[in-house]
C-alpha positions as CSV (number, residue, x, y, z in Angstrom):
1,M,-19.3,-24.2,61.8
2,R,-18.2,-26.7,59.2
3,L,-19.7,-27.1,55.7
4,C,-20.0,-30.1,53.4
5,D,-18.8,-30.2,49.8
6,Y,-22.3,-29.6,48.6
7,C,-22.7,-26.5,50.7
8,L,-19.2,-25.3,49.7
9,N,-20.0,-25.7,46.0
10,N,-23.6,-24.6,45.9
11,H,-23.8,-22.1,48.7
12,A,-20.8,-19.9,48.1
13,D,-22.8,-16.8,49.2
14,G,-22.2,-17.8,52.8
15,S,-25.5,-19.3,53.7
16,T,-25.4,-22.1,56.2
17,E,-28.7,-23.7,55.4
18,H,-29.1,-27.3,54.3
19,P,-26.5,-28.9,56.6
20,H,-25.6,-32.4,55.7
21,E,-24.2,-35.4,57.6
22,Q,-20.7,-35.1,56.1
23,R,-18.8,-32.3,57.7
24,I,-15.5,-30.8,56.8
25,A,-13.0,-29.5,59.3
26,Y,-11.9,-25.9,59.3
27,T,-8.3,-26.9,58.5
28,K,-9.6,-28.7,55.4
29,L,-11.6,-25.6,54.4
30,A,-8.6,-23.4,54.9
31,E,-6.5,-25.8,52.9
32,R,-9.1,-25.9,50.1
33,A,-9.3,-22.1,50.1
34,R,-5.5,-21.8,49.9
35,T,-5.4,-24.3,47.1
36,E,-8.1,-22.4,45.2
37,L,-6.3,-19.1,45.8
38,E,-3.1,-20.6,44.6
39,T,-4.8,-22.0,41.5
40,I,-6.4,-18.6,40.9
41,R,-3.0,-16.9,41.4
42,R,-1.2,-19.2,39.0
43,Q,-3.9,-18.9,36.4
44,S,-3.8,-15.1,36.8
45,I,0.0,-15.1,36.3
46,R,-0.4,-17.3,33.1
47,D,-3.2,-15.1,31.8
48,T,-1.1,-12.0,32.5
49,E,1.8,-13.5,30.7
50,K,-0.4,-14.4,27.7
51,I,-1.8,-10.9,27.6
52,E,1.8,-9.4,27.7
53,N,2.8,-11.7,24.9
54,L,-0.3,-10.7,22.9
55,K,0.5,-7.0,23.6
56,E,3.9,-7.6,22.2
57,K,2.5,-9.4,19.1
58,V,-0.1,-6.6,18.6
59,A,2.7,-4.0,18.9
60,T,4.8,-5.9,16.4
61,N,1.9,-6.3,14.0
62,K,1.1,-2.6,14.3
63,K,4.7,-1.8,13.4
64,Q,4.6,-4.3,10.5
65,I,1.3,-2.7,9.2
66,G,3.0,0.7,9.2
67,I,6.1,-0.7,7.4
68,Q,4.0,-2.5,4.8
69,A,1.8,0.5,4.2
70,T,4.9,2.6,3.7
71,Q,6.3,0.1,1.3
72,A,3.0,-0.1,-0.6
73,R,2.9,3.7,-0.8
74,T,6.5,3.8,-2.1
75,A,5.8,1.0,-4.6
76,V,2.8,2.9,-6.0
77,A,4.7,6.1,-6.1
78,N,7.6,4.4,-8.0
79,E,5.1,2.9,-10.5
80,V,3.4,6.2,-11.0
81,V,6.8,7.9,-11.5
82,E,7.9,5.2,-14.0
83,L,4.6,5.5,-15.9
84,V,4.8,9.3,-16.0
85,N,8.4,9.1,-17.2
86,A,7.4,6.7,-19.9
87,I,4.6,9.0,-21.0
88,I,7.0,12.0,-21.0
89,R,9.6,10.0,-23.0
90,R,6.9,8.9,-25.5
91,G,5.7,12.5,-25.8
92,N,9.3,13.7,-26.4
93,D,9.7,11.0,-29.0
94,I,6.5,12.2,-30.7
95,V,7.6,15.8,-30.5
96,T,11.0,14.9,-31.9
97,C,9.4,13.0,-34.8
98,I,7.1,16.0,-35.5
99,D,10.1,18.3,-35.5
100,S,12.1,16.0,-37.8
101,T,9.1,15.7,-40.1
102,E,8.6,19.5,-40.1
103,E,12.3,20.0,-40.9
104,T,12.2,17.5,-43.7
105,K,9.1,18.9,-45.2
106,L,10.4,22.5,-45.0
107,K,13.7,21.4,-46.6
108,N,11.6,19.7,-49.4
109,C,9.6,22.9,-49.8
110,G,12.8,24.9,-50.0
111,Q,14.2,22.6,-52.6
112,L,11.0,22.7,-54.6
113,E,11.0,26.6,-54.4
114,K,14.6,26.6,-55.7
115,E,13.7,24.2,-58.5
116,M,10.7,26.3,-59.4
117,Q,12.8,29.5,-59.4
118,Y,15.4,27.7,-61.5
119,W,12.9,26.6,-64.1
120,L,11.1,30.0,-64.0
121,D,14.5,31.7,-64.6
122,R,15.3,29.3,-67.3
123,L,11.9,29.7,-69.0
124,T,12.3,33.5,-68.8
125,K,15.7,33.2,-70.4
126,V,14.3,31.0,-73.2
127,V,11.5,33.4,-73.8
128,I,13.8,36.4,-73.9
129,E,16.2,34.6,-76.2
130,A,13.3,33.6,-78.5
131,G,12.0,37.1,-78.5
132,L,8.7,36.3,-76.9
133,S,8.8,39.1,-74.3
134,N,5.0,39.2,-74.2
135,F,4.9,35.7,-73.0
136,C,6.1,36.4,-69.4
């Protein structure tokens, strides 16, 4: 049985109802089927190639994401290390300044004690020489 274009296009389920005047030979039907199959095959090959290309792109992007994440982690870690080192250096500067101030102040206190002892000794000597032993 031969089918018209209408039946081919609208009755793909295999029904043979609604026959029309225009008939298509079996050779034409086979040729159309081969053409459609070839079109489907070529389209499938193109789609498969596109999918393979997309898979490669996805794999590349996935790898790039990993690389960029690692670089970001490294950059953050380096910044944190630099900040911590700067804080430690600043803390060391402050401690050094405190130590220097303490040393200077202790030296001043030592000199002041020596001067006070000198003047106390001198005053005692003056008192003894003047005969004012009750004064000290």
